[in-house]
N, C-alpha and C positions, 0 to 999 in steps of 0.2 A: 236098962235096955234102951237102945237107940230108938228114936221116934219112928223111923222107917220100919224097924222090926215090929214095933207095937202095931203099926198100921197094917202090916202084912198079916200078923197074927189075928187082928180083929176081923179082917176080911175072911180069913180062913174059918174062923168061928162062925161068922155070919153065913158062910156058904156051906159049911160042912155037915150040918145036922141032917138035912133032908135033900134040898136041891138049891139051885140058884135062885129060884123064885120064892123069896121070903115076903109074903103078902102081909100088909099091915091093915087089918080091918077093912078089906075091900072085897067086893064080889069077884068071882072068877070071870074070865073072859067068856062072852056069850058064845054059844055053839055056832058053828058056821051055818049060814043059810044054805038051802039046797043049791043055790047058784054057785056057791063056793066049792061044794063037794067035788073033788077031782078036777076042778076047772083050771088049776094052776094059778100062779101069781098074777097073770095078766087079766084074769077075770075076778080077782079078789075085790071085795068091797070093804069099806071101813067097818070094823066090828061095832056092834051096838054099844053105845055109851063111851066110845073111845074119843074123848075130848070134844071140843066145841064143834068140830065138823060133823059130829053125830047128833047135834041138837036141831030140833025143828025139821026133821026129815033126814034120810040117809044120804051118804055120799057114795055113789056107785060108779062114777066115771063112765067108762065104756063097757061095763060088765055085760050089758045086754046087746052088745054089738052083733049084728048079723055077720055071717061068714064073709060077705063082700065088703065089710067095713073093718077088716083086720089087715093092717098094712105093716110091712117090714121095710124100713128105710135105712139107707147107708150114707146119705149125704143131705146137705141143706135143701137142695132143690126137691128131693123126694119127700122130705119132711113137710115142706110148705105145700107140695102138691097133695099129700095125704090129707092135710087139714082142709085144703080147699075142696077136695073131692067130697069129703064127708060132711062138711059144714058143721052144724050143731047136732046132727044125728049121733047116736051112740057109736063110738069108734074106739078101737085099740090100735095105737101106733107103737110099733116095736123098734127101738133103736138098736141097730146091729153095727158093731165096730165103732169108728170115730166119725162123728159129724162135725165139720168145721163151720163155724158161723162166718168167718172171713174166708169165703170161697167163691169161685166163679160158677157159672151155670152147670158145669160138668162136675162140680164138687171138689175141684182142685184148690187147695189153700192159696190165698193171695196175701201179699204184704201191704203195709201201710202206704207205701209209695203209689199203689194203684188207686187209692182214693184221693190223692193229692190233686188239687185243682187251683186255678187262679194264681199260680206262681208260688204257692206255699211250699216252703221247706222248713224244717226245724231250725237249721242254721240261720236262715233269714229271719225267722220269728225271734230267735234268741238275740240276734243283733238289734232288731228293731225295738224290743221291749226290755232290754237290759235296764235295770233300775238306774244305772249310771247315765243312761241315755234318756229313758222315758220318764223316770221319776217313780215315786211311790204313792202318789195321791189320786190316781185315776186308773180305771180299767183300760186295758189295751183297746185301741180303736184305730180305724184307718184300713188301708188296702190289705195288709198282711193279716190283720185280725179278721177281716171279711173273708179272706181266702181260707183261713183256719176254720171258720164257721161253715163255709161251704164244703170244705173237705170232710168235716165232721158229719155234716148232713148226709153225704154220700155213704159214709160208713154206717151211720144209724139205719139207713134204709136196708142195708144188708144184714147187719148184726141182729136187729130186733125182730123177733119172730113171735107172732100172735098165736096163742093157743085157744081154740074155740071151746064152747061148752060141751059137756057130756063126753069127755075125753079121758082115756087112760093112756098115759105116755110111760112106757116101761122099757128098761134096758134088757136085752137078751144076749145070750152067748157070752163070749169071753171079753170082759173088760169094756162094756159099752160106755162111750163118752160123748159129751157135747163140749167142744172147746171153742171159746171165743164168741159164743152166741148169748144173747139176752132174751130169755123166754118171758113173754108178756102175757099175763092173765089179766085182761082188762075188761071189766064189766061182763064177766062170764060166770057160769055156775057149774058145779058138779064136775070137778076135775081131780084126777088122781095122777101123781107123778112119783114113780118108784124106780129104784135100782139103777140109777144113772150117776156117773161121775161128771160133775159140772166143773170145768176148769177155765181159768184165765180169760174172763170176759174183759178185754182190755180196750182202752180208748187210745186210738192212734194220735189224737189231737187234743190233749189236755190244754186248758186255758190258764194262763198265768194271771193271778189276781194279786197285785202288790198291796191291796188294802185288806187282805184276809189275814187278820192277826198282826202281830208286831213285825213279822218278817216276810209276810206274803206267803202264798201257797199256790201249788198247782192243783187245779180242780178238774175232775174227770167225770165221765158219764158211764152208764151201763152197770147193771147187776146181772149175775147169772140167772136170777129168777126174781120177778116182781109180781106180787099179787095186788092188783090195783082195782078197787071197787068190786071185787068178785066174792062169791059166797060158795060155801060148801067145797072146800079144797083140802085134800089130804096129800101131804108131802112126806114120803116114807122111804127109809133105807136108801138115801142118796149120799153122795160125798161132794162137798163144795170146797174148792180151794183156788189158789192162784196158779196151780200147776207149775210149769217150768219158768214162770215169770214172777217170782216173789218180789214184793216191794223192796225187800232188803237188798236185792241185787240191782236196783235201778240207779241210774246216775243222779247226781244233784246238779241243778241249774239254779242260779241266783241264790245259792245257799240252801235250797230246799229240795227234798226228794221229788223227782219227776214222777208224780203219782199217776199211774195209768189205770188204777182200779177204783171203783166206787164201793158199793156194798156187795156182799155175797148174795143176800136173799132178803128182800124187803116186803113188808105187808102194810099197805098204805091206802089212803083216800077212800075210806068207807068200806074197805074189805072186811069180811065178817065170816065167822064160823069156819075156822081154819085149825087143822090138827097137823102138827109137825112132829114126827116120831122116828126114832132110830136112825137119825142122820149123823154124819160127821161133817163138821164145819171147822176148817183148820187153816193156819198159816195165812192170816189176813188181818187187815187193819179194821175198817168200818164194817162190821159183820152183818148186823140185822137191825133195821128200824121197824118198829111196829107203831105206825103213825109218824109222818115225816115233817109235821109243822105244828107249832103251837097255835097257829091261826086257822087250823082246819077243823075246829070244833063243829061247825055246821054240818060237815059230812061225816065226822068221826065219832061224835058222841053217841053212845048206845051201840056202837059197832066195835070193830077191832077186837072181837072176842076170839082169842087164840090160845091153844094149848100147845105147850112144848114139853115133850116127855121122852126120856131115853135117847137124848142126843149128846154126842161128844163134841165139845167146843175145845179145840186144842190150839194153843199158841195164837189166839186171836187177841188183838189189842184192846178192843172196846165193842160196845153195843151187842151184848150177847144175852138179851137184846136191850136196846133203848126203847122205852115204852112211853107213849102218850095216849091218853083217853081210854084205852082198852082194858077190859077185864081179861088179864093174861094169867094163865095158870102154867107155871114152870115147875115141874117136879121130876125127880129121878134123872136129872141131867148130870153129866160129869164135865167139870171145867178144869182144864189142865194148862198150867203155865210153866214151861220148862226153864231152866237157867239160861239167862242171856236173851230170852224172848222179850219182845216189847209188850209190856202189860200196862194198860191204863186203868180199866175197871171191867166188871162183868155186867151187872144190872144198872142201867141208867133209868132213874126215876124222873119222868117228865110230866108235862102238863096234864093234870086230871087223870093220871095213870092209876090203875087199880091192880097192881101186881101182887100175885101170891106166889112166893118162891119157897117151896118146901121139899124136904127129903132129897136134896141134891148133895153131890159130893164135889169137893174142890181138892185138887192136888196141885199145890203151888210151890214154886221154888222158894228157897229160904228168904231171898231178898224181897219178895212180894209182901207188902203190908196188907194184912187182912182187912184193915179199915177201909181199903180202897175197893173192895169187892162191890160195894154199893156206891153209886155216884148220884148225888142230888142235883137235878137240873131245875126242878120246879117244886113248889109246895104241894106234895102229894103224900098220901100214906100208903103203906104196904104191909103185907103179912110175910114174915120170913121165919119159919119154924123147922126144927129138926134137920138142919143142914150141918154137914160134917166137913171140916177143913183139915186136911192132912190127918185124917183118922179120928179127929176129935169133934164132938158136938159143939157147935159154935153159934152163939146168938149174933147173927150178922148185924142186926140193927144196933144192938148195944155196943158192939165192937166199933162200928162206924161212928156212932155218936161220941164215943170216948176218944177216938183217934182223929176225927174231923169235927170238932165241936161247933165250928162255924157253919156247918151244913146239917143241922139237926134234922133227923128223920123221925116221923111219928108212925106208930104201929097201928095196924088195923086197916086192911084194904076195903072192908065194908061188905064183903061177900065171901061165900064158902063154895069152893069147887066141889062138884059131885060127879062129873064125868071122868072118872078115873077107874078103868077096869081092874087094874092091878097096881099096887104101890109096893115097891121093893125097899128094903132097908138100905139107907145110903151107903153103908159099907159094902154092900153087894154090887152096887151100881158100876164101879169101875171095871170089874171083871165081866159083868153082863155085857156092857157096851163093847169091851174089847173083843168079845166073841161074836156079837150079833149086830152091831151098828155099822151102817155104811152101805155103799153100793155093793151089789153082788150077793146080798144076804137077805133079800126079800123072800117071803114065803107066800103060801096061798091063804094065809089067815085072813 
């Protein structure tokens, strides 16, 4: 029997006896609080025990918002005005339609040329810093690099949007989207983000670095979402992607892809108590950092406690996630690499990381080497149990160590996750996520 048929039959067996929810020695979801009953998705709170964001107090966002603190916004200016009006009081901000980060005061989308200043154009920049002219030993400097940096500063002031504490940000209506904006959760607490498609947070002004690697590289700014130094954050039922501007379609300059995207969703700089559930992250290169520097131990040790569960990572090249310092619990996720997609690795094991990766499903194209699912960046241990690759239970650590003996990984993260309301059998996870993950599927739970 072909392996694909065996996989399908295994899923059918896993799902067919009673229901999709095949729990594995885990308590049932907590009953809704009175605040949730009949209140709809926009007043939902994180269920008790649902990942690290449920530790040390609840994550409620704007569930207690007064009627005057419920806003419906349709463009960037309205979004910023809603945040400014409510400040840190409990608020619900409803995204209706498409909000463009790169837009003018009226909400009309604008292009990169409208940020250009100081005489910057891409053609002039390419001519000035062509390696045949500039060389490969130093970063660009001089008037055109100054003009690029000044233009980038203008875009950053528009693209980056700060989200205050005690906020529920939720999509409503048909296909709510935020395109080209970078949401910043910086030193805030108690934030819920649900039911939104985040697309194409692109950098108009990448910097050329001829010293980055053997051949140089284009480096860009902006993520769709950054949790920076913030606590009690729940990110649920969203979709993150590059939208209509995939890296694969970008031109090459100086022999390297003109990279206009950084990460999709990063959790960094002492952020803590975060639950990421039922999202779709797809078609991207540098997907998710949990901890962004080996030198950030002073802010990150004892923090970066993050739960990732029931997320679909599809055709992402790497960092799903790459972990430093944090106690990260990754379970019941589905990782998909289709034929001809660029695949580097899934889990990056970084400085002092304490990753637990259990009960996950991997659906990988034939050419993907299972030994590369794990990538060792630093000497750290992890726990990886009961994971299934193409329908077969696979010891990810043993496979990695056999296939990449020069990067030996040790087993045992040193802690045991307990904040897991329901754990499903890995064979059920692909079907569950196909039905329930991503924007537009949030419920009032």
